[in-house]
VOLUM-454702 format. One record per residue: chain; x, y, z of N, C-alpha, C in turn. Coordinates in steps of 0.001 Angstrom, whole numbers, plus 500000, padded with zeros to 6 digits. Layout:
SITE   unit      n.X      n.Y      n.Z     ca.X     ca.Y     ca.Z      c.X      c.Y      c.Z
SITE      A        X        Y        Z        X        Y        Z        X        Y        Z
...
This chain:
SITE   unit      n.X      n.Y      n.Z     ca.X     ca.Y     ca.Z      c.X      c.Y      c.Z
SITE      A   500834   498789   500000   500000   500000   500000   500866   501257   500000
SITE      A   501940   501235   500857   502840   502386   500905   503481   502634   499545
SITE      A   503791   501537   498849   504402   501670   497524   503448   502346   496557
SITE      A   502164   502008   496603   501163   502618   495723   501044   504105   496019
SITE      A   501008   504447   497329   500907   505850   497718   502118   506620   497233
SITE      A   503293   506002   497345   504533   506644   496898   504506   506922   495399
SITE      A   504041   505932   494635   503975   506084   493174   502973   507189   492801
SITE      A   501824   507202   493487   500817   508233   493219   501366   509608   493548
SITE      A   502111   509720   494646   502692   511003   495038   503695   511489   494009
SITE      A   504533   510573   493516   505497   510932   492476   504783   511402   491229
SITE      A   503692   510738   490869   502915   511103   489677   502335   512509   489823
SITE      A   501793   512819   491017   501214   514143   491248   502280   515214   491131
SITE      A   503453   514949   491685   504555   515912   491608   504950   516159   490159
SITE      A   505041   515104   489371   505406   515237   487956   504365   516041   487193
SITE      A   503091   515808   487485   502025   516567   486827   502142   518038   487176
SITE      A   502402   518349   488434   502549   519746   488853   503717   520413   488158
SITE      A   504825   519679   488055   506001   520218   487367   505683   520498   485908
SITE      A   504958   519578   485257   504593   519747   483853   503690   520974   483671
SITE      A   502736   521176   484568   501836   522337   484479   502625   523622   484617
SITE      A   503545   523670   485584   504362   524869   485777   505220   525120   484549
SITE      A   505779   524067   483980   506633   524218   482797   505857   524792   481621
SITE      A   504653   524277   481416   503843   524772   480297   503429   526210   480528
SITE      A   503184   526559   481779   502808   527938   482083   503940   528902   481799
SITE      A   505156   528458   482074   506316   529344   481919   506903   529333   480524
SITE      A   506417   528486   479663   507010   528377   478339   505989   528573   477251
SITE      A   506431   529236   476181   505645   529367   474958   506591   529051   473820
SITE      A   506363   527904   473182   507217   527503   472064   508704   527565   472467
SITE      A   508989   526927   473643   510355   526840   474148   510942   528191   474558
SITE      A   510131   529228   474728   510623   530536   475140   510203   530791   476581
SITE      A   511172   531010   477468   510884   531173   478889   510250   532524   479175
SITE      A   509208   532502   479981   508619   533745   480453   509395   534179   481688
SITE      A   509963   535346   481654   510744   535876   482753   509972   536966   483461
SITE      A   510104   537017   484757   509460   538073   485521   510460   538633   486515
SITE      A   510805   539898   486318   511618   540588   487303   511178   542038   487340
SITE      A   511259   542620   488539   510791   543994   488721   509338   544152   488268
SITE      A   508540   543105   488461   507109   543102   488123   506842   543171   486625
SITE      A   507857   543046   485805   507681   543038   484348   507761   541598   483851
SITE      A   506728   541179   483148   506731   539852   482531   507225   540002   481105
SITE      A   508201   539210   480721   508715   539302   479352   508975   537896   478818
SITE      A   508729   537751   477534   509002   536466   476899   509077   536624   475399
SITE      A   509521   535559   474735   509623   535536   473276   508809   534352   472761
SITE      A   508274   534508   471580   507569   533399   470931   508001   533315   469473
SITE      A   508568   532200   469111   508975   531940   467729   507867   531164   467020
SITE      A   507493   531616   465816   506487   530915   465029   506998   530726   463602
SITE      A   506291   529922   462868   506619   529715   461451   505681   530520   460556
SITE      A   505014   531523   461124   504065   532337   460366   504778   533141   459285
SITE      A   504041   533386   458203   504548   534244   457127   503411   535160   456696
SITE      A   503713   536456   456582   502709   537446   456212   503130   538137   454919
SITE      A   502217   538155   453941   502525   538794   452663   502589   540316   452781
SITE      A   501729   540864   453619   501615   542318   453681   501436   542739   455131
SITE      A   502520   543191   455761   502445   543651   457133   502956   545083   457215
SITE      A   502579   545819   458237   503001   547217   458344   504514   547354   458485
SITE      A   505018   548528   458143   506434   548814   458357   506742   548894   459846
SITE      A   505765   549300   460612   505965   549412   462055   506171   548040   462687
SITE      A   507071   547964   463674   507315   546683   464339   507155   546758   465857
SITE      A   506768   547931   466385   506632   548091   467825   505206   548531   468168
SITE      A   504576   547801   469092   503175   548034   469398   502945   548234   470889
SITE      A   502065   549180   471193   501666   549503   472568   500190   549185   472704
SITE      A   499835   548341   473668   498464   547857   473814   497988   548129   475232
SITE      A   496904   548898   475357   496397   549244   476679   494911   548945   476845
SITE      A   494356   548157   475943   492936   547796   476052   492688   546490   475305
SITE      A   491572   545870   475599   491207   544620   474913   490972   544883   473428
SITE      A   490367   546033   473112   490135   546379   471707   491459   546471   470947
SITE      A   492462   547081   471576   493763   547201   470915   494419   545830   470755
SITE      A   494238   544966   471740   494787   543608   471632   494149   542864   470469
SITE      A   492841   543013   470309   492154   542371   469187   492580   542968   467847
SITE      A   492861   544288   467839   493369   544916   466628   494722   544319   466244
SITE      A   495558   544088   467249   496866   543475   466988   496685   542091   466365
SITE      A   495769   541310   466932   495504   539983   466379   495011   540067   464929
SITE      A   494247   541109   464620   493722   541232   463256   494822   541576   462255
SITE      A   495886   542255   462724   496996   542588   461839   497883   541377   461616
SITE      A   498144   540630   462691   499021   539462   462612   498188   538197   462821
SITE      A   498177   537670   464022   497337   536515   464344   497141   536500   465847
SITE      A   496328   535566   466326   496085   535481   467762   496931   534399   468412
SITE      A   498049   534057   467784   498890   532976   468288   499427   533282   469686
SITE      A   499602   534560   470042   500090   534900   471378   499058   534554   472458
SITE      A   497791   534745   472140   496704   534392   473062   496974   534928   474467
SITE      A   497239   536221   474560   497561   536840   475839   496297   536985   476690
SITE      A   496399   536648   477948   495276   536780   478867   494899   538259   478984
SITE      A   493702   538604   478571   493283   540009   478577   493168   540585   479988
SITE      A   493134   539728   481012   493063   540222   482387   494316   541007   482777
SITE      A   495420   540767   482070   496634   541539   482333   496389   543036   482146
SITE      A   495453   543371   481262   495245   544773   480897   494522   545580   481976
SITE      A   494113   544932   483043   493475   545663   484134   494465   546602   484819
SITE      A   495706   546138   484983   496705   546936   485702   498012   547075   484933
SITE      A   498031   546573   483709   499264   546570   482925   499014   547039   481503
SITE      A   500098   547351   480822   500057   547577   479376   500998   546567   478729
SITE      A   500684   546218   477489   501447   545195   476787   502238   545842   475660
SITE      A   503525   545549   475609   504390   546035   474548   504869   544825   473752
SITE      A   504701   544903   472433   505075   543780   471566   505937   544299   470423
SITE      A   507075   543671   470240   507903   543947   469068   507931   542689   468216
SITE      A   507670   542846   466933   507680   541702   466019   508957   541741   465191
SITE      A   509404   540557   464789   510651   540486   464026   510608   539280   463105
SITE      A   510855   539514   461831   510936   538441   460850   512406   538167   460546
SITE      A   512812   536908   460646   514207   536547   460374   514252   535506   459262
SITE      A   515371   535490   458560   515487   534657   457365   515840   533219   457612
SITE      A   516037   532832   458870   516376   531441   459167   515728   531011   460464
SITE      A   515192   529811   460462   514572   529283   461668   515575   528922   462738
SITE      A   516855   528895   462373   517892   528544   463340   518324   529695   464227
SITE      A   517846   530890   463945   518223   532052   464750   517564   531969   466123
SITE      A   518264   532495   467117   517726   532564   468468   517594   534036   468863
SITE      A   516379   534437   469170   516093   535819   469531   515606   535846   470975
SITE      A   516167   536729   471780   515786   536774   473188   515605   538217   473650
SITE      A   514505   538472   474314   514279   539759   474956   514983   539711   476306
SITE      A   516206   540205   476349   517043   540030   477539   516630   540949   478681
SITE      A   516151   542144   478362   515730   543062   479427   514869   544175   478863
SITE      A   514184   544872   479760   513389   546041   479422   513866   547193   480298
SITE      A   514181   548327   479668   514640   549489   480426   513789   550704   480064
SITE      A   513989   551775   480820   513199   552989   480623   514099   554201   480401
SITE      A   515205   553986   479729   516115   555087   479430   515495   556035   478408
SITE      A   515914   557315   478478   515424   558343   477543   513908   558492   477581
SITE      A   513340   558227   478748   511897   558442   478987   511006   557646   478051
SITE      A   511443   556446   477718   510602   555587   476899   510864   554134   477260
SITE      A   510107   553229   476668   510291   551798   476893   511276   551273   475863
SITE      A   512314   550597   476346   513356   550067   475464   513454   548552   475613
SITE      A   513437   547849   474494   513680   546418   474481   515154   546171   474165
SITE      A   515848   545452   475041   517214   545024   474772   517166   543583   474288
SITE      A   517537   543389   473030   517331   542103   472357   518667   541465   472013
SITE      A   518811   540206   472375   519983   539421   471994   519624   538566   470783
SITE      A   520493   538566   469777   520259   537789   468567   521466   536897   468293
SITE      A   521198   535635   468054   522266   534666   467774   521910   533920   466489
SITE      A   522732   534098   465464   522474   533463   464166   523492   532359   463914
SITE      A   523057   531214   463420   523987   530102   463162   524916   530416   461985
SITE      A   526074   529806   461996   527018   530009   460894   526443   529490   459585
SITE      A   525723   528383   459677   525067   527825   458489   523561   527991   458664
SITE      A   522970   528841   457854   521557   529140   457998   520691   528141   457247
SITE      A   519515   527892   457802   518527   527076   457109   517692   527980   456201
SITE      A   516984   527386   455264   516219   528163   454286   514857   528593   454809
SITE      A   514462   528044   455947   513139   528394   456468   513191   529731   457197
SITE      A   512077   530462   457134   511976   531741   457810   511263   531553   459155
SITE      A   511407   532535   460017   510731   532491   461311   510206   533880   461651
SITE      A   509117   533884   462385   508521   535149   462818   508472   535136   464333
SITE      A   509043   536179   464940   509171   536251   466392   508288   537354   466971
SITE      A   507705   537046   468129   507012   538031   468935   507798   538207   470232
SITE      A   508188   539426   470543   508863   539749   471796   507881   540541   472645
SITE      A   507577   540056   473825   506472   540586   474613   506941   541039   475991
SITE      A   506477   542207   476403   506679   542675   477774   505349   543171   478323
SITE      A   504977   542666   479484   503760   543092   480161   504205   543932   481360
SITE      A   503915   545231   481292   504505   546188   482227   503413   546849   483063
SITE      A   503571   546879   484397   502584   547570   485249   502441   549038   484849
SITE      A   501223   549496   484809   500972   550878   484380   501663   551907   485270
SITE      A   501866   551563   486533   502516   552503   487447   503961   552795   487044
SITE      A   504566   551897   486277   505941   552113   485816   505995   552972   484553
SITE      A   504839   553275   483964   504810   553952   482665   504479   555438   482754
SITE      A   504293   555930   483954   503962   557348   484091   505123   558219   483640
SITE      A   504787   559314   482972   505774   560290   482474   506687   559742   481374
SITE      A   506276   558666   480733   507050   558123   479612   506401   558503   478287
SITE      A   507221   558543   477242   506743   558816   475890   506797   557527   475080
SITE      A   505786   557339   474223   505725   556116   473430   505733   556410   471932
SITE      A   506511   557389   471522   506514   557797   470116   506876   556650   469184
SITE      A   507792   555780   469605   508222   554668   468751   507241   553504   468795
SITE      A   506360   553522   469778   505399   552441   469948   504023   552931   469481
SITE      A   503397   552182   468611   502106   552607   468069   501003   551642   468477
SITE      A   499837   552217   468701   498677   551363   468948   498300   550648   467649
SITE      A   497908   549388   467715   497497   548661   466503   496395   549366   465719
SITE      A   495474   550018   466416   494392   550710   465716   494921   551867   464885
SITE      A   496003   552513   465346   496599   553598   464564   497181   553069   463257
SITE      A   497759   551885   463299   498334   551278   462094   497250   551000   461072
SITE      A   496137   550445   461531   495040   550131   460611   494496   551400   459969
SITE      A   494371   552459   460763   493823   553703   460233   494782   554358   459238
SITE      A   496093   554245   459498   497077   554827   458584   496995   554194   457198
SITE      A   496675   552919   457156   496638   552187   455885   495233   552075   455305
SITE      A   494284   552748   455931   492888   552583   455520   492598   553258   454182
SITE      A   491867   552537   453331   491405   553080   452044   489894   552852   451966
SITE      A   489148   553926   451761   487687   553842   451693   487262   553338   450323
SITE      A   486444   552299   450315   485869   551771   449075   484381   551564   449305
SITE      A   483572   552157   448458   482124   552140   448648   481553   550731   448529
SITE      A   480676   550375   449485   479852   549178   449362   478543   549440   450091
SITE      A   477744   548397   450296   476398   548633   450829   476379   548975   452320
SITE      A   477521   549013   452954   477570   549387   454365   478387   550664   454563
SITE      A   478568   551410   453456   479365   552625   453511   478628   553761   452800
SITE      A   478877   554980   453285   478193   556148   452740   479160   557325   452668
SITE      A   478758   558303   451881   479548   559532   451800   478591   560721   451910
SITE      A   478911   561623   452813   478110   562836   452977   478907   564014   452438
SITE      A   478368   564664   451409   479004   565847   450820   478331   567080   451410
SITE      A   479105   567935   452045   478531   569112   452699   478165   570178   451674
SITE      A   477529   571233   452168   477077   572298   451274   478204   573217   450810
SITE      A   479430   572982   451276   480546   573826   450838   480742   573728   449326
SITE      A   480506   572565   448766   480691   572389   447322   479706   573258   446544
SITE      A   478437   573225   446926   477437   574013   446194   477644   575515   446424
SITE      A   478141   575876   447605   478322   577290   447934   479541   577908   447230
SITE      A   480513   577071   446868   481753   577605   446264   481848   577325   444772
SITE      A   480820   576696   444200   480843   576381   442773   480938   577676   441950
SITE      A   481896   577719   441010   482122   578910   440196   481655   578684   438759
SITE      A   481519   579778   438025   481047   579687   436644   482207   579632   435648
SITE      A   483367   579153   436128   484523   579038   435243   484649   577641   434658
SITE      A   483574   576902   434726   483616   575515   434272   483395   574544   435414
SITE      A   483186   575105   436607   482820   574234   437727   483836   574113   438838
SITE      A   484774   575047   438954   485720   574989   440073   484972   575062   441399
SITE      A   485481   574339   442406   484810   574352   443701   485773   573895   444801
SITE      A   485366   574147   446026   485974   573564   447214   484925   572670   447856
SITE      A   485371   571548   448416   484417   570618   448997   485004   569968   450251
SITE      A   484130   569679   451188   484477   568848   452337   483426   567747   452416
SITE      A   483885   566517   452501   482936   565421   452609   483449   564371   453595
SITE      A   482504   563564   454061   482776   562560   455081   482514   561170   454505
SITE      A   483510   560306   454594   483365   558915   454156   483084   558069   455396
SITE      A   481938   557423   455405   481464   556722   456597   481475   555216   456340
SITE      A   482292   554512   457099   482411   553061   456981   481836   552441   458250
SITE      A   480580   552004   458183   479922   551444   459351   480342   549998   459600
SITE      A   480887   549361   458590   481342   547979   458747   482590   547911   459619
SITE      A   483528   548801   459349   484790   548820   460097   484842   549911   461154
SITE      A   483739   550662   461295   483624   551715   462318   484704   552784   462129
SITE      A   484757   553333   460922   485772   554334   460590   485112   555516   459893
SITE      A   485574   556716   460221   485117   557938   459555   486326   558671   458991
SITE      A   486219   559100   457732   487283   559857   457081   486717   561204   456647
SITE      A   487395   562269   457006   487000   563603   456566   487977   564061   455496
SITE      A   487430   564433   454324   488266   564754   453163   488005   566184   452704
SITE      A   489059   566874   452377   488971   568201   451765   489391   568076   450304
SITE      A   488582   568647   449416   488865   568524   447982   488790   569898   447316
SITE      A   489789   570190   446483   489803   571415   445689   489855   571030   444217
SITE      A   488870   571520   443467   488817   571227   442026   488964   572532   441246
SITE      A   489942   572554   440362   490148   573720   439493   489834   573318   438063
SITE      A   488813   573964   437483   488410   573620   436109   489517   573948   435115
SITE      A   490267   575014   435387   491431   575381   434574   491075   575440   433093
SITE      A   490144   576340   432762   489700   576468   431374   490876   576689   430442
SITE      A   490889   575946   429370   491980   576029   428408   493150   575143   428761
SITE      A   493072   574487   429908   494147   573597   430338   493576   572310   430914
SITE      A   494385   571627   431682   493964   570358   432281   493379   570600   433671
SITE      A   492159   570125   433929   491579   570275   435269   492461   569608   436328
SITE      A   492473   570190   437519   493305   569670   438605   492438   569459   439844
SITE      A   492542   568276   440418   491841   567972   441662   492858   567639   442749
SITE      A   492761   568316   443872   493634   568039   445017   492785   567567   446189
SITE      A   493203   566442   446780   492473   565894   447910   493402   565752   449115
SITE      A   492823   565945   450286   493604   565832   451504   492722   565267   452617
SITE      A   493165   564165   453220   492429   563618   454357   492692   564474   455591
SITE      A   491646   565098   456093   491796   565925   457285   491924   565074   458537
SITE      A   491258   563938   458554   491463   562979   459641   490859   561630   459262
SITE      A   491335   560602   459957   490747   559261   459912   490562   558845   461364
SITE      A   489319   558536   461747   489043   558242   463147   488234   556962   463297
SITE      A   488292   556427   464511   487511   555255   464853   486164   555691   465427
SITE      A   485086   555035   465000   483744   555321   465504   483378   554345   466619
SITE      A   482697   554844   467623   482189   553964   468666   480974   553198   468141
SITE      A   480660   552114   468815   479487   551326   468425   478219   552168   468529
SITE      A   478145   552990   469569   476974   553839   469773   476824   554861   468653
SITE      A   477930   555492   468256   477860   556488   467192   477580   555828   465843
SITE      A   478073   554630   465646   477744   553889   464410   476238   553658   464315
SITE      A   475647   553263   465424   474203   553005   465432   473426   554285   465166
SITE      A   473830   555381   465814   473170   556668   465590   473265   557086   464132
SITE      A   474440   556900   463549   474678   557269   462147   473818   556439   461208
SITE      A   473786   555156   461454   473003   554262   460591   471516   554625   460622
SITE      A   470992   554861   461816   469568   555187   461956   469235   556474   461203
SITE      A   470073   557506   461360   469801   558782   460695   469892   558652   459178
SITE      A   470932   558006   458684   471106   557889   457232   469969   557091   456615
SITE      A   469592   555985   457243   468508   555173   456696   467186   555944   456717
SITE      A   466978   556724   457771   465760   557536   457834   465734   558552   456694
SITE      A   466863   559212   456458   466919   560225   455399   466741   559594   454019
SITE      A   467433   558488   453794   467365   557851   452473   465980   557308   452158
SITE      A   465204   557033   453191   463859   556493   452985   462766   557547   453145
SITE      A   463161   558832   453157   462190   559903   453368   462175   560868   452184
SITE      A   461149   561696   452154   461083   562801   451197   462002   563899   451714
SITE      A   463028   564214   450979   464023   565179   451446   463873   566542   450787
SITE      A   462704   566811   450200   462412   568124   449655   462875   568289   448225
SITE      A   462570   569442   447649   462938   569762   446267   463684   571091   446233
SITE      A   464405   571306   445160   465220   572517   445032   464322   573750   444898
SITE      A   464569   574746   445743   463778   575974   445707   464679   577204   445613
SITE      A   465880   576986   445078   466828   578077   444951   467835   578126   446082
SITE      A   467608   577343   447130   468525   577314   448268   469708   576393   447953
SITE      A   470926   576906   448066   472102   576093   447742   472739   575490   449000
SITE      A   472014   575541   450115   472530   574981   451366   472222   573485   451478
SITE      A   472220   572790   450380   471841   571375   450414   473053   570471   450627
SITE      A   472777   569281   451166   473788   568238   451343   473470   567088   450388
SITE      A   474441   566222   450195   474230   565044   449348   474748   563812   450093
SITE      A   473951   562751   450067   474391   561469   450628   474570   560485   449477
SITE      A   475748   559933   449358   476044   558921   448347   475997   557545   448991
SITE      A   475266   556636   448364   475255   555237   448773   475870   554413   447645
SITE      A   475852   553103   447787   476535   552262   446794   475911   552401   445408
SITE      A   474585   552427   445340   473915   552386   444040   473207   553687   443655
SITE      A   473204   554662   444539   472485   555902   444214   472948   557012   445145
SITE      A   472505   558227   444840   472766   559358   445727   471467   560122   445946
SITE      A   471424   560879   447029   470211   561613   447349   470588   563003   447837
SITE      A   469947   564023   447248   470194   565409   447638   469231   565785   448760
SITE      A   469779   566412   449801   468995   566726   450987   468714   568231   451026
SITE      A   467494   568613   450665   467075   570014   450727   466360   570335   452032
SITE      A   465713   569352   452632   464951   569553   453850   465869   570068   454968
SITE      A   465563   571265   455488   466452   571910   456454   466520   571168   457786
SITE      A   465464   570473   458157   465498   569694   459397   466522   568569   459280
SITE      A   466514   567907   458118   467490   566854   457893   468910   567433   457797
SITE      A   469035   568591   457163   470344   569248   457062   470890   569542   458455
SITE      A   470026   570028   459345   470458   570319   460715   470835   569043   461460
SITE      A   470089   567965   461209   470420   566686   461844   471795   566205   461375
SITE      A   472055   566363   460080   473362   565958   459544   474472   566809   460138
SITE      A   474222   568114   460250   475217   569008   460853   475565   568562   462268
SITE      A   474559   568199   463041   474788   567741   464412   475646   566471   464420
SITE      A   475374   565587   463462   476145   564348   463369   477601   564632   463003
SITE      A   477817   565546   462066   479178   565865   461640   479981   566514   462765
SITE      A   479317   567276   463601   479990   567870   464768   480462   566755   465717
SITE      A   479650   565727   465859   480049   564593   466704   481278   563906   466115
SITE      A   481326   563766   464796   482511   563175   464158   483743   564039   464434
SITE      A   483598   565331   464241   484737   566247   464394   485254   566269   465838
SITE      A   484359   566035   466794   484756   566134   468200   485233   564824   468786
SITE      A   485298   563787   467980   485792   562492   468484   487219   562635   468996
C-alpha cells in the first residue's frame, strides 16, 4: 500500500512540474518576471505577405489587443486580464532562418521611453526556412507614468494609417454644402468637404477637395484627408439610423437654396434640401469632428 501511495505522490509531483513548465514556456521561450515586468519571446513559422512597416506596438485595452491579432494573428493568446493593471508592449521580428535565436534580455526605461534590449544569435550555416518572432513585455501601468511612446504605436493607429475607403452597401459619403456654395462659373471649380462613413469597420474619414476647372488647360483635383478616426458602436448606430431615415424619406425639392447636402450610397445618391434633415446631419458631423 505504501508503495502505491509513493507512486501516486510521484505522479502528482510530475504533473505539477509539467503544468508549471507549460505555464512558463511558449514555444520553448521562457517567460521571465523581474521587477514586476513579465517578458518572453515566441517563435512561430508564420509568414505574412503584407504587414506594416511598424514593428513596435503599445496595447492598453482589449480592443487594441484584438486589433493586433487582426493585423498578425492570435497565436500569442495573451490573457486580457493583464490589461486591468498593465500595458502590453510587443515587438515583432521576421528573420530569414529558423535557426536564429532571439531573446528579449531586458526592458529598460532610458530616455523616457520603453526600450527592448534584444539578443540575437544566428547560426554560421543558415537554414532556408523563415521564422517570425514576437517579443512581449507586460509592464505595470505605474511604471509607465511620464514616459513617451513615440516609437510604439497602437494597433488601431496602424490600421487607420493604411485605411482606404471603398464604397459598398455598408458605407456612405456625405458631401457638405461647401461644394454648392463655392461652385464657380469658370467651368465648375469648387471647394468641397465630405465625410466617408464606413459602418462595417467603424471608421470615419473627413476629406477636403479642391477642384480647378482650369479652362483652356487640364483640370486639377487636390484631395487631403483631414482625419481618419475610429467610431464607437453607439455612434455607428446613431449614424446608421439617421442615414437610413433620410434615404427612405422625402428630402424636399430645390427651391433656389444652395445649402443642400448630398448622401452617396453604393447604388444611388440623394440630395437633401429639407432643412430639418440638414440640421440633423450638421449635428452628426459635429460629433465626428469632436471624436
